[in-house]
C-alpha positions as CSV (number, residue, x, y, z in Angstrom):
1,M,-8.6,52.2,-13.4
2,I,-8.4,55.2,-15.6
3,A,-5.5,56.5,-17.1
4,E,-4.1,59.4,-15.7
5,G,-3.2,61.1,-19.1
6,T,-6.6,60.0,-20.4
7,L,-8.3,62.9,-17.8
8,S,-8.4,66.3,-18.0
9,Q,-7.0,68.9,-15.4
10,S,-6.3,71.8,-16.2
11,A,-8.8,74.9,-16.1
12,P,-12.4,74.8,-15.2
13,A,-14.9,73.7,-17.8
14,C,-16.0,76.2,-20.8
15,A,-18.9,76.0,-22.9
16,G,-18.1,73.3,-24.7
17,T,-15.7,71.8,-23.3
18,K,-15.2,67.9,-20.5
19,P,-15.7,69.7,-16.7
20,A,-12.6,69.6,-14.7
21,P,-12.2,66.0,-12.6
22,A,-13.0,66.0,-9.2
23,V,-9.7,65.3,-8.4
24,D,-7.2,66.8,-9.9
25,L,-4.6,63.8,-10.8
26,D,-1.5,66.0,-12.0
27,H,-2.0,67.6,-8.6
28,L,-2.7,63.7,-6.6
29,A,0.9,63.1,-8.5
30,R,2.9,65.4,-7.1
31,Q,1.7,64.7,-3.8
32,T,1.9,60.9,-4.2
33,M,5.3,61.2,-5.7
34,G,3.5,59.1,-8.6
35,D,3.3,56.1,-6.6
36,D,0.0,54.3,-7.0
37,D,0.3,52.6,-3.6
38,I,0.5,55.8,-2.1
39,R,-2.9,57.4,-3.4
40,R,-4.7,54.6,-3.0
41,E,-4.0,55.5,0.6
42,V,-4.1,59.1,0.4
43,L,-8.1,58.4,-1.0
44,I,-8.5,55.8,1.0
45,L,-7.8,58.6,4.4
46,F,-9.9,61.5,2.4
47,V,-13.2,59.8,2.3
48,E,-12.6,58.5,5.2
49,V,-12.0,61.8,6.5
50,A,-14.9,63.7,4.5
51,D,-17.1,60.9,5.9
52,G,-16.4,62.0,9.2
53,V,-16.5,65.5,8.8
54,L,-19.6,65.4,6.5
55,A,-20.9,62.9,9.7
56,E,-20.3,65.7,12.0
57,L,-21.1,68.4,9.8
58,A,-25.0,66.9,10.5
59,T,-25.3,67.6,13.8
60,A,-22.7,70.4,14.8
61,D,-23.4,73.6,16.0
62,E,-22.8,76.9,14.4
63,A,-19.7,77.3,16.5
64,N,-18.2,74.2,15.4
65,R,-18.8,74.2,11.6
66,G,-15.8,76.3,10.6
67,A,-13.2,74.5,12.3
68,L,-14.7,70.5,11.0
69,A,-14.9,72.3,7.8
70,H,-11.9,73.8,8.2
71,R,-10.0,70.2,8.7
72,L,-11.8,68.9,5.0
73,L,-10.4,71.6,3.5
74,G,-7.0,70.9,3.7
75,A,-7.0,67.2,3.6
76,A,-9.0,68.2,-0.1
77,R,-6.1,70.7,-1.2
78,G,-4.5,68.0,-0.3
79,I,-5.5,65.4,-3.0
80,G,-6.1,68.2,-5.3
81,A,-10.4,68.3,-5.0
82,H,-10.7,72.2,-6.2
83,S,-14.4,71.7,-5.6
84,V,-14.5,70.1,-2.0
85,A,-12.3,72.6,-1.2
86,A,-14.1,75.5,-2.3
87,A,-17.4,74.4,-0.9
88,A,-15.1,74.1,2.4
89,Q,-14.2,77.3,2.4
90,V,-17.3,78.9,1.2
91,L,-18.7,76.9,4.6
92,E,-15.9,77.8,7.3
93,D,-15.9,81.6,6.5
94,E,-20.1,81.3,6.6
95,P,-20.7,78.4,9.2
96,A,-24.4,79.4,9.2
97,S,-25.3,78.3,5.6
98,S,-27.9,75.7,4.5
99,R,-26.8,76.2,1.2
100,G,-22.9,75.6,1.9
101,L,-23.6,72.7,3.9
102,S,-25.7,71.5,0.7
103,D,-23.1,72.3,-1.7
104,L,-20.4,70.8,0.7
105,A,-22.2,67.4,0.9
106,E,-22.7,67.3,-3.2
107,A,-19.0,68.1,-4.1
108,V,-17.9,65.6,-1.5
109,S,-20.5,63.1,-3.4
110,S,-18.9,63.6,-6.3
111,A,-15.0,63.4,-5.1
112,K,-15.9,60.0,-3.7
113,A,-17.7,58.8,-7.5
114,F,-15.1,60.1,-8.9
115,I,-12.1,58.3,-6.9
116,A,-14.3,55.0,-6.4
117,G,-14.2,55.1,-10.4
118,L,-10.2,55.4,-10.0
119,R,-9.9,52.0,-8.2
């Protein structure tokens, strides 16, 4: 498990600095009141929601993409997955965007890899 204090959770990366983690661990700690069991449960739920939404997005028509993106937007904000939230917001605003869909899938993949490293 990665110690929360070992990662930078501040502003987005600038030249020569580490990129921000896929999940803001300070935000997550506040949301889970510092309880590791709750944190694990919330992260598992996020992964399940993200996987479900991405599966539905793969076959969703444009009319449903916005609602699906909105569902993932809320889940991402809840755990501090800011990149996922930003990509979900773009897809919610522009549901016909194939680029938005691929950007969201990439952001979710990064967040899931980061979460897997926490376990």
